[in-house]
C-alpha angles and dihedrals in degrees: 000000000000092000092048094050089046087065092055099070142037124293093186136350094287101013134082121192133261124187111270093191089060097039093250106148125223117261110246118199128206116209111226152080100191100030139355108278121235119264114279130207107273096252104017146055098249121104117258092229097237124161094209102059102084118126145178114283106221121199110276124254101274089050092052089048091052089063091064086207123132086185092059089045088057091049089047090055090047091054093048093049093050092056092042089056092049087055094046097250126152103189133029115215091229176130096062103213110164114137115258098243100163126034091223095057111139093223098040086115091060097045125078113228150329087245122080096208095052090044091049096053092049094044091055092049093048093047095047090048093054098042096043084062100053104267129104123235124221109208111219146242104001107218147008094327090154101147135042099206107093089353091151095053108025120115112211113215106200137160114245094235093056090045093052097042102037114020106031104044097087091052091045094050093048090050101042100035103028100028094231108207099207141036129191116217111227127239097243135079123248115208092339103317129097109246090235090061101027108132093192094053101036104033111019100038105023101038107018100038103028097034095233107177102178136081134292117212125188124245108255109294088353097126119104109172145023110219098032092045097051095038095046096052116281116137105179131026112211137234097350141038099224094122109016098042125064091346089059092048089052090049091054092048090049091052094245091118123034124229088236089065091050090049090050093052093046091047090054090053093046091055089061095040093052092046093052115062112221120236114239111246093240090059096042124099095026112179113252106210094160132001107183095174094054093041089055089053090051090050095049092050092046093050094050095043101060110109120210106207100173137011128170091183097284090116135104092044117251106227097167094108096041096247127204106245120198110209105199129180138065090249090067087076100022119115117216104197092096138022136102128029122319137030122347138163128255092217130220083216137327123209109217121210092257091051091048090053091050089050096050102032101040109164095343090097140011112250117203119182132210122174093215098187141023111250125225111258131197119231112186092207093049090050089071098032120095110215124215119244089251091054093048091049092050091047091051092051092051092048092051092052092047092047093054093048094048093046092050090051092050093049090050093051091046092051091060096045133091093213132021120211104194107197110188139121128116131322136207092277092055094045106045146154112254100038140044123229116260090226142348098249119128107266130234097032096295095151092055090047096051090048089054091048094050090058090064100030125019094186095095126154111188124208118186116202098197135129096212139037121297130195105256100182092113104034099042099064094043095046123089088200131011130197140171114218098173128204085311105181138228096338097032094116094051092047092050092049092050089055094046095051094041101249085130134015117245110252109168121119128203113268089196139031120266104215127212086237135357093247091065092066112104101244089048097041091054094044092244093127134072086034119227094034107085099001093125091057094060097037094085089055090058097055090089088051098059093124090064094056098036093097091055098048091115092060100028115051121179089264091056092048091054103048115347114127087211094063118077114194114199096199092150083075108185095352096101122147115332092003087069098045094042096047095044094042092235114161118239136200092235124353129233112279094024123146138134131219135196090263141042133249132208123210118203144154104031111195138170125204090237140010096222127044135191126222092263097046131103118229109226112202122189134177140157120259120192132187102223097175139082104265140047114262146155123252121195106213113202129200121204132184123224117189113221105189107008126172093222135037117276139172114266090258141350134204110248107160140009141172135199106221125189114208133176121222108294093006121132133192137186107240120206124197126183124212116183111217087225088064087066095062125116131221107255107210093193095056095028091228143099108271134193119243097198102193139131112284137188117224111215122194124187152118097281139350091278099038105067113175103177137025137186132176120223134169131237112210 
């Protein structure tokens, strides 16, 4: 019994124990999910100080999602697994697949999308890529970890239909289709129960309904009990043994926990341990001086993730007259592998945007750099240090002086240039685990800077290296071209430069909506976030939904529902992201799925294999896609479903299929997309089951959620 219980909690910060007597190896975890984290001190958060623990920095989650490519997600997982094995790791703590509910979310850059279908397809690809190469995945953070503020205390009040249709599908797909071996329980509560002891999430849904056979680990210090945690589905407490160590042994001896439960939890761990071959110690922690295969994967993802939002013809860059190009912005030389709270990557190398431009342009243009603004930086010590008013005032004065100096230098450089490349956006200190952003405005006075630059040089191309939405109301109208290049990894600078000079056509598409203003987003518009601000305004709307919160009454009194920052009310239900904007007819800056290329595409001849479908059928949609422009490029064709006469309430339309298609100039292809009728079901809260809504529907095919090219009506019978 002591050996069994020893497997149910941490041995070190990123290790849980096996049984040496029986040859059962320890389980060694790799913090991720976009690169293998440097080695840490065995029982602390400080780096160990090795020289051999560098790794490839892969583009972060929102960048991967912008590729809209399950194939690239599979390659991404393959690269992660290879480097995990070289470092002796058994399980990657990733992919991170929570839905992007709020634009300000501190980990939006890690997560994949606001849409459950797109997230699901990429989650499956990533998981299969990792596990086909001998490493386990640990899907995180299960479930509804959609904010960083108060993440360790917040109680999410959510209707079960919204939970099943929006927030759980990526986890479900990765478990059912890709046989994910591990799941990480989130910090928060769902309907009154901590995720690490939530019987509905861990036992009834994950294990009983989805057939999950692997192990559930807690998020770090996310365990809150002994009997409830072990009984309701948690396998491993990390990184301590406060609840599942001696306290658990005592609970077994006292008859509060049966030996059968202990055996079940150990058996679930053993399934994973026996499926993943441990790396001998002498082969672990190999130095990675160069990893061309993984670096090629990072480059491919970066290339296909870059989203072109606007282009008046300024791109690709015309270098025929050897122009003077002013490269302005701290992010031109900012690395993104580290910064802020949470996991990062101690990179083998990272090509910045400026270095990429130097590599790809060479002597074809003169590049002149100006920093322009002082970026926000993260200092771990300052994070916990409370500064005096005098210190804050002095710091503010110094920042103002520095900002004026840097802006003046940038304006001077811009005035003498033919073209301005403004490279701004966020960084890893702005977007960080542990806290959400207060707004989505460009930090460090970037809006004021670009307005000053345009007065001396209107030829501005803006590149935003951000992982999450920014407010574009200032930069969009003054920019001749506008791109998002994400936190794009080891090869991000080379990929960006290849797009700017026209070596490749941009082909990324937005995995989330860019709103006109933050307050238009559903959680903000309804006063659901930040909690405690407008809670009273939405409380009346929840009176009719008392059944949904009944189970959490103990932890969510009426007072909490009204104004407690630790209660998150998801009254927008299924209207998350584009579903909200599209259904409510709210204008956006750029819609979900949007992205331009250096060519044009024509959509024609939409057909389906039948006009009427039964509940067990698969709808086959076909259409012709032609590249009518001058260069080869990828188009991402998207298929949405609009219900015409449904029996229950639905969003205006929902993404149900997509395909990335590569076409040469003048080339055309017939594209086929499959939509199983079962994928159109809804979660029936009355019957607690997936139920068909057999109605007439309109299939809508287009370039993004707002640019529908072709439609056809069919019937479900």
